[in-house]
Kinemage of the C-alpha trace (Angstrom):
@kinemage 1
@onewidth
@group {chain A} dominant
@subgroup {mainchain}
@vectorlist {calphas} color= white
{ca unk a 1} P 0.000 0.000 0.000
{ca unk a 2} L 1.419 3.397 -1.009
{ca unk a 3} L 1.371 6.158 1.590
{ca unk a 4} L -0.808 9.042 0.316
{ca unk a 5} L 1.311 11.880 -1.042
{ca unk a 6} L 4.457 9.703 -1.281
{ca unk a 7} L 5.478 8.717 -4.808
{ca unk a 8} L 6.148 5.004 -5.194
{ca unk a 9} L 9.782 4.346 -5.998
{ca unk a 10} L 10.331 2.997 -9.489
{ca unk a 11} L 12.343 -0.084 -10.381
{ca unk a 12} L 14.069 -1.079 -13.604
{ca unk a 13} L 13.509 -4.527 -15.099
{ca unk a 14} L 16.909 -5.508 -13.643
{ca unk a 15} L 16.119 -4.623 -10.037
{ca unk a 16} L 16.044 -8.259 -8.902
{ca unk a 17} L 19.371 -8.916 -10.650
{ca unk a 18} L 21.017 -6.025 -8.807
{ca unk a 19} L 19.687 -7.238 -5.481
{ca unk a 20} L 20.802 -10.812 -6.131
{ca unk a 21} L 24.233 -9.365 -6.919
{ca unk a 22} L 24.284 -7.683 -3.486
{ca unk a 23} L 24.526 -4.223 -5.048
{ca unk a 24} L 24.249 -1.299 -2.663
{ca unk a 25} L 20.939 0.297 -3.698
{ca unk a 26} L 19.909 3.956 -3.389
{ca unk a 27} L 16.965 6.163 -4.331
{ca unk a 28} L 18.098 8.120 -7.388
{ca unk a 29} L 15.576 10.444 -9.005
{ca unk a 30} L 12.755 8.300 -7.661
{ca unk a 31} L 14.332 5.053 -8.893
{ca unk a 32} L 15.784 2.188 -6.836
{ca unk a 33} L 19.240 2.001 -8.424
{ca unk a 34} L 22.616 0.324 -7.749
{ca unk a 35} L 25.195 2.736 -6.322
{ca unk a 36} L 27.979 0.153 -6.344
{ca unk a 37} L 28.628 -3.584 -6.548
{ca unk a 38} L 32.311 -4.302 -5.814
{ca unk a 39} L 33.173 -0.697 -4.891
{ca unk a 40} L 33.284 2.646 -6.688
{ca unk a 41} L 37.077 2.618 -7.094
{ca unk a 42} L 37.178 -0.896 -8.592
{ca unk a 43} L 34.288 -0.127 -10.928
{ca unk a 44} L 35.820 3.200 -12.010
{ca unk a 45} L 39.160 1.574 -12.800
{ca unk a 46} L 37.469 -1.248 -14.708
{ca unk a 47} L 35.764 1.261 -17.019
{ca unk a 48} L 38.990 3.220 -17.550
{ca unk a 49} L 41.109 0.151 -18.298
{ca unk a 50} L 38.752 -2.639 -19.423
{ca unk a 51} L 34.963 -2.287 -19.343
{ca unk a 52} L 31.962 -1.799 -17.094
{ca unk a 53} L 28.294 -2.662 -17.598
{ca unk a 54} L 25.714 -0.133 -16.370
{ca unk a 55} L 21.952 -0.493 -16.060
{ca unk a 56} L 20.715 2.946 -17.134
{ca unk a 57} L 17.125 1.896 -17.762
{ca unk a 58} L 15.966 4.634 -15.402
{ca unk a 59} L 16.733 7.183 -18.124
{ca unk a 60} L 13.645 8.498 -19.891
{ca unk a 61} L 12.780 8.275 -23.568
{ca unk a 62} L 10.459 10.688 -25.361
{ca unk a 63} L 9.531 10.104 -28.989
{ca unk a 64} L 8.453 12.902 -31.323
{ca unk a 65} L 6.895 11.919 -34.644
{ca unk a 66} L 4.989 13.472 -37.513
{ca unk a 67} L 5.461 16.170 -40.147
{ca unk a 68} L 6.217 18.814 -37.503
{ca unk a 69} L 8.617 16.683 -35.434
{ca unk a 70} L 11.727 18.500 -36.639
{ca unk a 71} L 10.179 21.923 -36.022
{ca unk a 72} L 9.181 20.957 -32.475
{ca unk a 73} L 12.681 19.653 -31.661
{ca unk a 74} L 14.156 22.888 -33.038
{ca unk a 75} L 11.790 25.029 -30.973
{ca unk a 76} L 12.296 23.385 -27.571
{ca unk a 77} L 16.049 22.639 -27.774
{ca unk a 78} L 19.091 24.888 -28.147
{ca unk a 79} L 21.307 22.837 -30.480
{ca unk a 80} L 20.653 22.817 -34.215
{ca unk a 81} L 18.882 19.614 -35.224
{ca unk a 82} L 19.068 20.748 -38.853
{ca unk a 83} L 22.699 19.589 -38.767
{ca unk a 84} L 21.658 16.011 -38.019
{ca unk a 85} L 21.408 13.190 -40.523
{ca unk a 86} L 19.457 9.986 -39.995
{ca unk a 87} L 21.325 7.788 -37.533
{ca unk a 88} L 23.076 10.711 -35.826
{ca unk a 89} L 22.831 11.900 -32.212
{ca unk a 90} L 23.176 15.375 -30.748
{ca unk a 91} L 23.766 16.527 -27.183
{ca unk a 92} L 21.417 19.428 -26.497
{ca unk a 93} L 19.491 21.377 -23.893
{ca unk a 94} L 15.735 21.371 -23.386
{ca unk a 95} L 15.106 25.052 -22.743
{ca unk a 96} L 12.772 27.263 -20.739
{ca unk a 97} L 11.535 30.619 -22.043
{ca unk a 98} L 14.176 32.160 -19.732
{ca unk a 99} L 17.022 30.496 -21.633
{ca unk a 100} L 17.711 28.034 -18.818
{ca unk a 101} L 17.677 24.239 -18.710
{ca unk a 102} L 14.567 22.152 -18.250
{ca unk a 103} L 16.994 19.271 -18.817
{ca unk a 104} L 19.938 18.151 -20.909
{ca unk a 105} L 19.293 15.364 -23.391
{ca unk a 106} L 20.421 13.310 -26.363
{ca unk a 107} L 18.488 13.837 -29.596
{ca unk a 108} L 18.489 10.747 -31.855
{ca unk a 109} L 17.319 11.423 -35.431
{ca unk a 110} L 15.676 8.258 -36.683
{ca unk a 111} L 14.278 10.275 -39.588
{ca unk a 112} L 13.236 13.860 -40.252
{ca unk a 113} L 9.802 12.941 -38.919
{ca unk a 114} L 10.909 10.718 -36.018
{ca unk a 115} L 13.163 11.672 -33.098
{ca unk a 116} L 13.950 9.811 -29.902
{ca unk a 117} L 15.069 11.958 -26.973
{ca unk a 118} L 16.954 10.374 -24.078
{ca unk a 119} L 16.352 12.471 -20.955
{ca unk a 120} L 17.279 12.324 -17.272
{ca unk a 121} L 15.497 9.879 -14.995
{ca unk a 122} L 13.973 12.292 -12.503
{ca unk a 123} L 12.923 14.749 -15.208
{ca unk a 124} L 11.239 12.568 -17.795
{ca unk a 125} L 7.618 13.274 -16.843
{ca unk a 126} L 8.210 17.021 -16.487
{ca unk a 127} L 10.181 17.039 -19.754
{ca unk a 128} L 7.304 15.317 -21.536
{ca unk a 129} L 4.773 17.792 -20.164
{ca unk a 130} L 7.019 20.729 -21.119
{ca unk a 131} L 7.379 19.509 -24.704
{ca unk a 132} L 3.638 18.862 -24.994
{ca unk a 133} L 2.889 22.348 -23.645
{ca unk a 134} L 5.118 23.863 -26.335
{ca unk a 135} L 3.872 21.674 -29.175
{ca unk a 136} L 2.399 24.168 -31.643
{ca unk a 137} L 3.375 21.956 -34.563
{ca unk a 138} L 1.957 18.960 -36.409
{ca unk a 139} L 3.758 16.498 -34.167
{ca unk a 140} L 2.920 13.700 -31.754
{ca unk a 141} L 4.807 13.470 -28.441
{ca unk a 142} L 4.982 10.120 -26.618
{ca unk a 143} L 6.368 9.431 -23.148
{ca unk a 144} L 8.048 6.213 -24.280
{ca unk a 145} L 10.149 5.339 -21.208
{ca unk a 146} L 8.145 2.217 -20.270
{ca unk a 147} L 8.875 0.767 -23.726
{ca unk a 148} L 12.647 0.830 -23.251
{ca unk a 149} L 15.380 -0.661 -21.132
{ca unk a 150} L 18.885 0.722 -21.600
{ca unk a 151} L 22.287 -0.815 -20.923
{ca unk a 152} L 25.644 0.927 -21.282
{ca unk a 153} L 28.841 -0.995 -22.054
{ca unk a 154} L 31.690 1.440 -21.403
{ca unk a 155} L 35.451 1.192 -21.599
{ca unk a 156} L 38.321 0.461 -24.005
{ca unk a 157} L 37.167 -3.162 -24.485
{ca unk a 158} L 33.460 -2.278 -24.914
{ca unk a 159} L 33.388 -2.772 -28.686
{ca unk a 160} L 35.230 -6.103 -28.433
{ca unk a 161} L 32.738 -7.368 -25.856
{ca unk a 162} L 29.583 -6.186 -27.592
{ca unk a 163} L 30.764 -7.445 -30.998
{ca unk a 164} L 30.687 -11.004 -29.630
{ca unk a 165} L 26.880 -10.732 -29.402
{ca unk a 166} L 25.937 -8.951 -32.622
{ca unk a 167} L 26.413 -9.394 -36.351
{ca unk a 168} L 26.155 -5.624 -36.754
{ca unk a 169} L 29.655 -4.271 -37.474
{ca unk a 170} L 30.456 -1.901 -34.611
{ca unk a 171} L 33.723 -0.409 -35.863
{ca unk a 172} L 32.026 1.730 -38.559
{ca unk a 173} L 29.658 3.330 -36.010
{ca unk a 174} L 31.137 6.733 -35.262
{ca unk a 175} L 30.898 8.541 -31.926
{ca unk a 176} L 27.387 9.982 -31.493
{ca unk a 177} L 25.855 7.833 -34.221
{ca unk a 178} L 23.538 4.825 -33.928
{ca unk a 179} L 22.208 1.879 -35.919
{ca unk a 180} L 19.417 -0.633 -35.523
{ca unk a 181} L 20.583 -4.207 -35.089
{ca unk a 182} L 20.286 -7.302 -32.955
{ca unk a 183} L 22.220 -8.120 -29.796
{ca unk a 184} L 21.844 -11.755 -28.740
{ca unk a 185} L 18.914 -11.964 -31.156
{ca unk a 186} L 17.124 -9.008 -29.531
{ca unk a 187} L 16.179 -5.978 -31.640
{ca unk a 188} L 18.122 -2.966 -30.339
{ca unk a 189} L 19.031 0.609 -31.075
{ca unk a 190} L 22.841 0.538 -30.729
{ca unk a 191} L 24.361 3.964 -30.036
{ca unk a 192} L 28.040 4.850 -29.681
{ca unk a 193} L 27.522 7.161 -26.722
{ca unk a 194} L 28.189 7.197 -22.997
{ca unk a 195} L 28.682 9.293 -19.896
{ca unk a 196} L 32.128 8.134 -18.814
{ca unk a 197} L 34.740 9.762 -21.055
{ca unk a 198} L 35.539 6.344 -22.529
{ca unk a 199} L 34.545 4.596 -25.727
{ca unk a 200} L 31.368 2.597 -25.392
{ca unk a 201} L 27.850 1.824 -26.466
{ca unk a 202} L 24.364 2.372 -25.108
{ca unk a 203} L 21.724 -0.079 -26.288
{ca unk a 204} L 17.956 0.430 -26.109
{ca unk a 205} L 15.517 -2.510 -26.275
{ca unk a 206} L 12.222 -3.875 -24.954
{ca unk a 207} L 12.313 -4.356 -21.148
{ca unk a 208} L 11.311 -8.039 -21.261
{ca unk a 209} L 14.763 -8.900 -22.627
{ca unk a 210} L 16.663 -7.101 -19.863
{ca unk a 211} L 17.850 -10.095 -17.861
{ca unk a 212} L 18.812 -12.039 -21.000
{ca unk a 213} L 20.936 -9.184 -22.350
{ca unk a 214} L 22.496 -8.435 -18.966
{ca unk a 215} L 23.480 -12.090 -18.510
{ca unk a 216} L 24.757 -12.465 -22.079
{ca unk a 217} L 26.803 -9.268 -21.864
{ca unk a 218} L 28.307 -10.343 -18.544
{ca unk a 219} L 29.180 -13.770 -19.994
{ca unk a 220} L 30.869 -12.102 -22.961
{ca unk a 221} L 32.574 -9.448 -20.852
{ca unk a 222} L 33.851 -11.222 -17.747
{ca unk a 223} L 36.691 -12.998 -19.632
{ca unk a 224} L 37.841 -9.549 -20.814
{ca unk a 225} L 37.683 -8.015 -17.344
{ca unk a 226} L 34.242 -6.373 -17.474
{ca unk a 227} L 32.361 -5.949 -14.200
{ca unk a 228} L 28.965 -4.435 -13.326
{ca unk a 229} L 29.180 -0.760 -12.386
{ca unk a 230} L 26.816 1.517 -10.482
{ca unk a 231} L 25.909 5.167 -10.219
{ca unk a 232} L 28.846 5.947 -7.926
{ca unk a 233} L 31.432 5.126 -10.596
{ca unk a 234} L 29.241 6.736 -13.249
{ca unk a 235} L 29.505 9.991 -11.281
{ca unk a 236} L 33.287 9.914 -10.751
{ca unk a 237} L 33.818 8.971 -14.404
{ca unk a 238} L 31.633 11.778 -15.783
{ca unk a 239} L 33.174 14.334 -13.425
{ca unk a 240} L 36.697 13.439 -14.562
{ca unk a 241} L 35.446 13.887 -18.142
{ca unk a 242} L 34.054 17.355 -17.263
{ca unk a 243} L 30.465 16.378 -18.091
{ca unk a 244} L 27.600 18.310 -16.507
{ca unk a 245} L 24.990 16.653 -14.298
{ca unk a 246} L 21.469 18.049 -14.121
{ca unk a 247} L 20.693 19.354 -10.648
{ca unk a 248} L 24.373 20.108 -10.073
{ca unk a 249} L 26.078 22.022 -12.912
{ca unk a 250} L 22.865 22.793 -14.796
{ca unk a 251} L 19.262 23.436 -13.790
{ca unk a 252} L 16.418 25.852 -14.488
{ca unk a 253} L 18.512 28.772 -13.191
{ca unk a 254} L 21.492 28.043 -15.471
{ca unk a 255} L 22.095 29.122 -19.075
{ca unk a 256} L 24.336 27.318 -21.576
{ca unk a 257} L 26.747 30.289 -21.612
{ca unk a 258} L 27.259 30.038 -17.843
{ca unk a 259} L 27.706 26.252 -17.919
{ca unk a 260} L 30.417 26.314 -20.595
{ca unk a 261} L 27.999 24.753 -23.071
{ca unk a 262} L 28.069 27.439 -25.745
{ca unk a 263} L 28.967 24.681 -28.225
{ca unk a 264} L 25.432 23.241 -27.940
{ca unk a 265} L 23.671 26.621 -28.162
{ca unk a 266} L 23.277 27.544 -31.841
{ca unk a 267} L 21.910 31.077 -32.025
{ca unk a 268} L 21.926 31.014 -35.830
{ca unk a 269} L 18.777 28.851 -35.784
{ca unk a 270} L 16.792 31.308 -33.591
{ca unk a 271} L 14.066 31.835 -32.675
{ca unk a 272} L 13.769 28.986 -30.189
{ca unk a 273} L 12.612 28.847 -26.578
{ca unk a 274} L 14.675 31.355 -24.573
{ca unk a 275} L 16.769 32.542 -27.519
{ca unk a 276} L 16.020 36.246 -26.930
{ca unk a 277} L 17.138 35.988 -23.299
{ca unk a 278} L 20.252 34.093 -24.332
{ca unk a 279} L 21.123 36.704 -26.951
{ca unk a 280} L 20.796 39.471 -24.351
{ca unk a 281} L 22.925 37.633 -21.784
{ca unk a 282} L 25.633 36.979 -24.347
{ca unk a 283} L 25.700 40.679 -25.239
{ca unk a 284} L 25.447 42.049 -21.698
{ca unk a 285} L 27.869 39.656 -20.003
{ca unk a 286} L 27.573 36.668 -17.681
{ca unk a 287} L 27.086 36.820 -13.915
{ca unk a 288} L 29.038 33.573 -13.403
{ca unk a 289} L 30.877 30.799 -15.222
{ca unk a 290} L 31.529 27.154 -14.490
{ca unk a 291} L 35.150 26.226 -13.755
{ca unk a 292} L 37.069 23.125 -12.772
{ca unk a 293} L 39.335 23.039 -9.734
{ca unk a 294} L 41.785 20.788 -7.939
{ca unk a 295} L 42.299 20.724 -4.207
{ca unk a 296} L 45.810 21.579 -3.042
{ca unk a 297} L 45.720 19.250 -0.035
{ca unk a 298} L 44.011 15.984 0.841
{ca unk a 299} L 40.647 17.522 1.695
{ca unk a 300} L 37.648 17.162 -0.644
{ca unk a 301} L 35.543 20.062 -1.903
{ca unk a 302} L 32.149 18.389 -2.000
{ca unk a 303} L 28.837 19.392 -3.578
{ca unk a 304} L 27.339 22.501 -1.969
{ca unk a 305} L 30.454 23.756 -0.164
{ca unk a 306} L 30.958 27.562 -0.373
{ca unk a 307} L 33.714 28.881 -2.670
{ca unk a 308} L 35.729 32.001 -1.764
{ca unk a 309} L 37.952 34.219 -3.903
{ca unk a 310} L 40.135 36.717 -2.036
{ca unk a 311} L 38.187 36.090 1.168
{ca unk a 312} L 34.759 36.722 -0.365
{ca unk a 313} L 32.185 34.000 -0.940
{ca unk a 314} L 31.429 33.939 -4.674
{ca unk a 315} L 29.670 30.614 -5.269
{ca unk a 316} L 29.351 26.973 -4.336
{ca unk a 317} L 30.800 23.668 -5.451
{ca unk a 318} L 28.440 21.935 -7.880
{ca unk a 319} L 30.248 18.563 -7.911
{ca unk a 320} L 33.352 17.363 -6.114
{ca unk a 321} L 35.037 14.047 -5.349
{ca unk a 322} L 38.351 12.208 -5.370
{ca unk a 323} L 39.578 11.438 -8.901
{ca unk a 324} L 40.686 7.795 -9.047
{ca unk a 325} L 42.450 8.336 -12.393
{ca unk a 326} L 44.318 11.525 -11.454
{ca unk a 327} L 44.989 10.650 -7.802
{ca unk a 328} L 43.812 14.048 -6.583
{ca unk a 329} L 40.584 15.677 -5.459
{ca unk a 330} L 38.696 17.640 -8.106
{ca unk a 331} L 35.449 19.505 -8.566
{ca unk a 332} L 33.429 22.079 -10.448
{ca unk a 333} L 32.014 25.378 -9.234
{ca unk a 334} L 30.512 28.639 -10.440
{ca unk a 335} L 32.602 31.782 -9.945
{ca unk a 336} L 32.426 35.367 -11.305
{ca unk a 337} L 33.840 35.779 -14.839
{ca unk a 338} L 36.750 37.857 -13.490
{ca unk a 339} L 37.923 34.858 -11.437
{ca unk a 340} L 37.896 32.142 -14.108
{ca unk a 341} L 41.516 32.215 -15.316
{ca unk a 342} L 43.457 28.946 -15.146
{ca unk a 343} L 45.661 29.073 -12.039
{ca unk a 344} L 43.339 31.328 -10.019
{ca unk a 345} L 43.457 30.472 -6.314
{ca unk a 346} L 40.214 29.522 -4.579
{ca unk a 347} L 39.286 28.601 -1.037
{ca unk a 348} L 36.678 25.926 -0.382
{ca unk a 349} L 34.857 26.294 2.940
{ca unk a 350} L 34.835 22.784 4.420
{ca unk a 351} L 32.740 22.887 7.585
{ca unk a 352} L 34.116 26.294 8.566
{ca unk a 353} L 37.725 25.669 7.528
{ca unk a 354} L 39.215 27.201 4.389
{ca unk a 355} L 40.903 24.667 2.103
{ca unk a 356} L 43.114 25.811 -0.761
{ca unk a 357} L 42.140 24.993 -4.343
{ca unk a 358} L 43.162 26.150 -7.798
{ca unk a 359} L 41.291 26.487 -11.101
{ca unk a 360} L 42.505 24.028 -13.739
{ca unk a 361} L 41.429 23.222 -17.292
{ca unk a 362} L 38.578 20.851 -18.066
{ca unk a 363} L 38.066 18.084 -18.904
{ca unk a 364} L 40.214 16.799 -16.089
{ca unk a 365} L 40.724 13.476 -17.932
{ca unk a 366} L 40.993 12.636 -21.635
{ca unk a 367} L 41.164 9.037 -22.774
{ca unk a 368} L 44.293 7.929 -24.630
{ca unk a 369} L 43.825 8.024 -28.393
């Protein structure tokens, strides 16, 4: 029986598998999800050096179809979907009329009249309602999340592992492109994307095949050193790669200019939702900008800690953690534009004590070519 006023926590089709695997489970965006299996450090290192398998079925999918599908995508998002070809993916922002983020998302162009948007778990229902509310075009919007499970195989051996289970040639699939094919006989959308800074694939398929594909991928991957990985490693991996997380680096108070995401904000396609506000902010100057920092001692500048420049509080840490790859503590924070130069000294207020930090370039980690 559900307590009135309390939303029932959601579960992916692999929930029982995670629990049988003794994963440490947490509530993430209203979903019961694995934080870690063998430990965040071990899982992080596996993805950097071999491979990790993530259940990301909590992510939402929204499909937009019809003659006006392209126009609707162009209106609600800030990147330029006109640059897409069929089978290509684009990182973009779902925008408010204030030029801030409703969410960040991946736009998959199946055709000029069919788009699949992959959105964040906790935002999918609100994203759907926002798109529907702004649908002034001849387009149909479907909240398609229940029709999909999603698995991510990430790491330098990801292609080798996945290729064991599919006749679809993976090598020709370029980064941020996708194809339709079968994995272990299951119809899938196979995308060369990820949220780890490593090579890898994300596959979308009907939920009833979740346990079969998980088991088959683990059987193919274990001999090559793949292990299951949870949200803890996913967070340390994406932070090392300098990737934004909704609710931390970006939200409905943040513009793409402030978040260092000018590369996904294509003003040449205006008008779109918030474009007038974004044009004015670009002309008038930014109140803040996102920077990366490293701690200069062993302390950790964690999410929400105040950030000082020259003794004055100027912002807060948006994300911070130890970097397993770099063997130092890193983070991201918003600071005034005048204090964004590489090498600028910061102080992070850690429970009333000032800890020294310094602005460094992002991404913190780049995978070997």
